[in-house]
C-alpha positions as CSV (number, residue, x, y, z in Angstrom):
1,M,0.0,0.0,0.0
2,S,2.9,2.3,0.8
3,K,4.6,1.7,-2.6
4,G,1.3,2.1,-4.4
5,A,0.7,5.4,-2.6
6,A,4.2,6.7,-3.4
7,H,3.7,5.7,-7.1
8,C,0.5,7.7,-7.3
9,G,2.0,10.7,-5.5
10,V,-0.4,10.5,-2.5
11,S,0.0,9.7,1.2
12,Q,-0.5,6.1,2.4
13,S,-3.5,7.4,4.4
14,A,-5.1,8.9,1.3
15,A,-4.5,5.7,-0.6
16,T,-6.0,3.6,2.1
17,Q,-9.1,5.8,2.3
18,H,-9.5,5.7,-1.5
19,V,-9.4,1.9,-1.5
20,Q,-11.9,1.8,1.4
21,E,-14.2,4.1,-0.6
22,V,-14.0,1.9,-3.7
23,E,-14.8,-1.2,-1.6
24,R,-17.8,0.6,0.0
25,R,-19.2,1.5,-3.5
26,L,-18.6,-2.0,-4.8
27,G,-20.0,-3.6,-1.7
28,T,-17.2,-6.1,-1.3
29,D,-13.6,-6.4,-0.1
30,L,-10.8,-6.0,-2.6
31,F,-8.0,-6.9,-0.3
32,D,-7.6,-9.9,2.0
33,R,-6.3,-8.2,5.1
34,S,-6.0,-11.4,7.1
35,Q,-2.7,-12.4,5.3
36,R,0.7,-10.8,5.1
37,P,1.8,-9.5,2.6
38,L,-1.6,-8.0,1.7
39,G,-3.3,-10.0,-1.0
40,L,-6.2,-9.6,-3.4
41,T,-9.6,-11.2,-2.9
42,E,-11.2,-12.8,-6.0
43,A,-13.3,-9.6,-6.3
44,G,-10.0,-7.7,-6.1
45,K,-8.4,-9.7,-8.9
46,L,-11.5,-9.1,-11.0
47,Y,-11.4,-5.4,-10.3
48,A,-7.6,-5.2,-11.0
49,E,-8.2,-6.9,-14.4
50,F,-11.0,-4.4,-15.1
51,C,-8.6,-1.5,-14.3
52,R,-5.9,-2.8,-16.5
53,D,-8.4,-3.0,-19.4
54,V,-9.6,0.5,-18.7
55,L,-6.0,1.8,-18.7
56,H,-5.2,0.0,-21.9
57,R,-8.3,1.4,-23.6
58,K,-7.3,4.9,-22.4
59,E,-3.8,4.5,-24.0
60,Q,-5.5,3.4,-27.2
61,F,-7.8,6.4,-27.1
62,D,-4.9,8.8,-26.5
63,V,-3.0,7.4,-29.5
64,E,-6.1,7.6,-31.8
65,L,-6.9,11.1,-30.6
66,E,-3.4,12.3,-31.3
67,R,-3.6,10.8,-34.8
68,L,-6.9,12.4,-35.4
69,K,-5.7,15.8,-34.1
70,S,-2.6,15.5,-36.3
71,E,-4.8,14.8,-39.4
72,V,-7.1,17.7,-38.7
73,E,-4.1,20.0,-38.1
74,S,-2.4,19.0,-41.3
75,G,-5.5,19.2,-43.5
76,V,-8.0,21.6,-44.9
77,R,-11.5,20.7,-46.1
78,V,-12.9,22.9,-48.9
79,A,-16.4,22.8,-50.3
80,S,-16.7,24.4,-53.8
81,I,-19.4,25.2,-56.3
82,Y,-18.8,23.2,-59.5
83,S,-17.8,26.0,-61.8
84,V,-15.0,27.3,-59.5
85,G,-13.9,23.8,-58.6
86,L,-13.7,22.5,-62.1
87,S,-12.0,25.6,-63.5
88,E,-9.7,26.6,-60.6
89,M,-9.1,23.6,-58.3
90,G,-6.5,21.8,-60.3
91,R,-4.3,24.9,-60.3
92,L,-4.9,25.6,-56.6
93,Q,-4.2,22.0,-55.6
94,E,-0.9,22.0,-57.4
95,Q,0.2,25.3,-55.8
96,F,-1.0,24.2,-52.4
97,A,1.0,21.0,-52.7
98,E,4.1,22.9,-53.6
99,R,3.8,25.3,-50.7
100,Y,2.5,22.8,-48.1
101,P,3.7,19.3,-49.1
102,E,2.9,17.8,-45.7
103,A,-0.7,19.2,-45.6
104,R,-3.7,17.5,-47.1
105,L,-6.3,19.3,-49.2
106,Q,-9.7,17.7,-49.3
107,V,-12.1,19.2,-51.9
108,E,-15.8,18.4,-52.4
109,F,-18.1,19.9,-55.1
110,M,-21.6,20.9,-53.9
111,R,-24.6,23.1,-54.6
112,P,-24.3,26.5,-53.0
113,D,-26.9,25.7,-50.3
114,R,-25.1,22.6,-49.3
115,I,-21.8,24.5,-49.0
116,Y,-23.4,26.9,-46.4
117,D,-24.7,23.8,-44.5
118,A,-21.3,22.2,-44.6
119,V,-19.5,25.3,-43.3
120,R,-22.1,25.8,-40.6
121,E,-22.0,22.2,-39.5
122,G,-18.2,22.1,-39.5
123,T,-17.7,19.5,-42.1
124,A,-16.0,22.1,-44.3
125,D,-13.4,24.7,-43.2
126,L,-13.9,26.9,-46.2
127,G,-16.5,27.3,-48.9
128,L,-16.0,28.8,-52.4
129,V,-19.3,30.2,-53.6
130,S,-20.7,32.8,-56.0
131,Y,-22.8,35.6,-54.7
132,P,-21.5,35.0,-51.1
133,E,-23.9,35.9,-48.3
134,A,-22.9,36.6,-44.7
135,S,-25.2,35.8,-41.8
136,R,-25.0,35.6,-38.0
137,E,-23.2,32.3,-38.3
138,I,-21.4,32.7,-41.6
139,A,-18.7,35.2,-42.6
140,A,-18.2,36.1,-46.3
141,L,-14.9,37.3,-47.8
142,P,-14.9,38.8,-51.3
143,W,-12.6,37.1,-53.7
144,R,-13.2,38.5,-57.2
145,S,-15.8,39.7,-59.7
146,E,-16.0,37.7,-62.9
147,E,-17.0,39.3,-66.2
148,M,-20.2,37.7,-67.7
149,Q,-20.2,37.1,-71.4
150,L,-22.7,35.7,-74.0
151,A,-22.1,32.0,-74.6
152,V,-23.0,30.8,-78.1
153,P,-22.2,27.8,-80.3
154,P,-19.7,28.6,-83.1
155,S,-22.5,28.3,-85.7
156,H,-24.7,30.9,-84.1
157,S,-25.4,34.2,-85.9
158,L,-23.9,36.2,-83.0
159,A,-20.7,34.2,-82.8
160,D,-18.8,36.5,-85.2
161,C,-19.8,39.7,-83.3
162,A,-17.1,41.7,-81.6
163,E,-19.7,42.5,-78.9
164,V,-23.4,42.3,-78.4
165,Y,-25.9,44.8,-76.8
166,P,-28.5,43.6,-74.3
167,A,-31.2,44.2,-77.0
168,D,-29.6,41.6,-79.2
169,L,-30.8,39.0,-76.8
170,N,-34.5,39.6,-77.3
171,G,-36.3,36.5,-78.5
172,Q,-33.2,34.3,-78.2
173,D,-33.6,30.7,-77.0
174,F,-31.9,30.8,-73.7
175,V,-30.4,28.1,-71.4
176,G,-30.6,29.4,-67.9
177,F,-30.1,28.5,-64.2
178,D,-32.5,26.9,-61.8
179,E,-34.9,29.3,-60.1
180,D,-33.4,29.0,-56.6
181,L,-29.9,30.1,-57.6
182,S,-28.7,33.7,-57.1
183,I,-27.2,33.9,-60.6
184,R,-30.7,33.2,-62.0
185,K,-32.2,36.0,-60.0
186,D,-29.3,38.4,-61.0
187,L,-29.9,37.6,-64.7
188,E,-33.6,38.1,-64.4
189,R,-33.0,41.6,-62.9
190,F,-30.6,42.3,-65.8
191,F,-33.3,41.3,-68.3
192,R,-36.0,43.4,-66.6
193,T,-33.7,46.5,-66.4
194,H,-33.0,46.3,-70.2
195,G,-36.5,45.2,-71.2
196,I,-35.3,41.9,-72.6
197,T,-37.5,38.9,-73.2
198,V,-35.8,35.6,-73.8
199,N,-37.2,32.1,-74.5
200,L,-36.1,29.9,-71.6
201,V,-35.8,26.5,-73.2
202,M,-34.1,24.7,-70.3
203,H,-32.4,25.3,-67.0
204,F,-29.8,23.6,-64.9
205,D,-28.2,23.9,-61.5
206,N,-24.6,24.1,-62.7
207,I,-22.6,25.9,-65.4
208,Q,-21.1,22.6,-66.8
209,M,-24.5,21.4,-68.0
210,I,-25.4,24.8,-69.4
211,K,-22.2,24.9,-71.4
212,E,-23.0,21.4,-72.8
213,A,-26.5,22.5,-73.8
214,V,-25.2,25.6,-75.5
215,A,-22.5,23.7,-77.3
216,L,-25.2,21.3,-78.7
217,G,-27.1,24.3,-80.1
218,R,-30.0,24.3,-77.7
219,G,-29.7,28.0,-77.1
220,V,-27.5,30.8,-75.8
221,S,-26.6,31.7,-72.3
222,I,-24.8,34.3,-70.2
223,L,-21.9,32.8,-68.2
224,P,-18.7,33.9,-66.4
225,A,-16.1,34.2,-69.2
226,R,-13.4,32.4,-67.2
227,T,-15.6,29.3,-66.9
228,M,-15.7,28.8,-70.7
229,Q,-12.0,28.8,-71.5
230,A,-11.7,25.0,-72.0
231,E,-14.7,24.9,-74.4
232,I,-13.4,27.9,-76.3
233,E,-10.0,26.3,-76.8
234,Q,-11.8,23.1,-78.0
235,G,-13.8,25.2,-80.5
236,R,-17.1,24.1,-78.9
237,L,-18.1,27.6,-77.6
238,V,-17.7,31.2,-78.4
239,A,-17.8,33.9,-75.7
240,V,-19.0,37.3,-77.0
241,P,-18.5,40.4,-74.8
242,L,-21.7,42.1,-73.6
243,R,-22.2,45.8,-73.5
244,A,-23.3,45.5,-69.9
245,P,-20.4,46.3,-67.5
246,E,-22.7,46.0,-64.5
247,L,-23.2,42.3,-65.2
248,V,-20.6,40.4,-63.2
249,R,-20.6,37.3,-61.0
250,P,-19.1,38.0,-57.5
251,V,-17.2,35.0,-56.1
252,G,-16.2,34.7,-52.4
253,I,-15.1,32.6,-49.6
254,V,-17.4,31.7,-46.7
255,H,-16.5,30.3,-43.3
256,R,-18.0,29.9,-39.9
257,R,-17.7,33.1,-37.8
258,R,-15.0,33.1,-35.1
259,K,-13.6,29.9,-36.6
260,Q,-9.9,29.2,-35.6
261,F,-8.1,28.0,-38.7
262,N,-5.2,25.5,-38.6
263,R,-2.0,26.1,-40.5
264,A,-3.3,24.3,-43.6
265,A,-6.5,26.3,-43.8
266,Q,-4.7,29.5,-43.3
267,G,-2.3,28.6,-46.1
268,F,-5.1,27.7,-48.5
269,L,-6.9,31.0,-47.7
270,A,-3.8,33.0,-48.3
271,L,-3.2,31.1,-51.6
272,V,-6.7,31.9,-52.8
273,T,-6.8,35.5,-51.8
274,G,-3.1,36.3,-52.5
275,G,-2.6,37.5,-48.9
276,E,-0.9,36.2,-45.8
277,P,-2.2,33.7,-43.3
278,G,-4.2,35.3,-40.4
279,E,-2.6,35.9,-37.1
280,N,-3.0,33.2,-34.4
281,G,-5.0,31.1,-36.8
282,H,-8.1,33.2,-36.5
283,A,-10.3,33.7,-39.5
284,R,-10.5,37.3,-40.6
285,G,-14.0,38.7,-40.8
């Protein structure tokens, strides 16, 4: 008992009282005090085995927890809308790997509403969205404004124009976005402002599908110019500038307010914005 007390850094009296308290709670003796040296009863042996198992499980837990903490510290989870992810993420992943070879970048493509949910629920550290919106729970950082241009197939009558005016869109078959998306609402405001009426032939929830429909000749659309570069190089689309400088797509970064970023998340944020990682790992905004 004296050696056990010394090993635990307590007095022999305190150790004795603790053992007696455990015996009282269990309703049985753990030590056979009739023999010298002190020995364990059968209940004591059972309890000792239980304690060894608990300590072993605690050691396993500590190891697994440290592994998990290490993974979290060395990784960043990004949720991105399809258009930004498909056009930008390859480049960002390469640059991130060069700057932070030990860190892990996990990217998932989602609809905008799911990105906000993922950031709010903590399953994503950062979200890349168009028309970013701040709220009590979400902070929104501006990233860039993307010029919107008219997307037409190469065979379209407007494909050879140096630029088009809003009025040139009147009566055109138009491939648009789903009603619940901010870009759809922004385009509808643009049409109303300029008195434009288009024939909406189909609508989708992502730019990739719209580009495919336009390339197949189903109609024209208005899209961020930088999202059409691959199709333009392939000769499948033509992007014609619009005489509408007010028509841009804002893109931003959202995160949970007061979120403390690890080094990997700070690094990715600095890479995207072209700035420096925030002090003390705290998100700006």
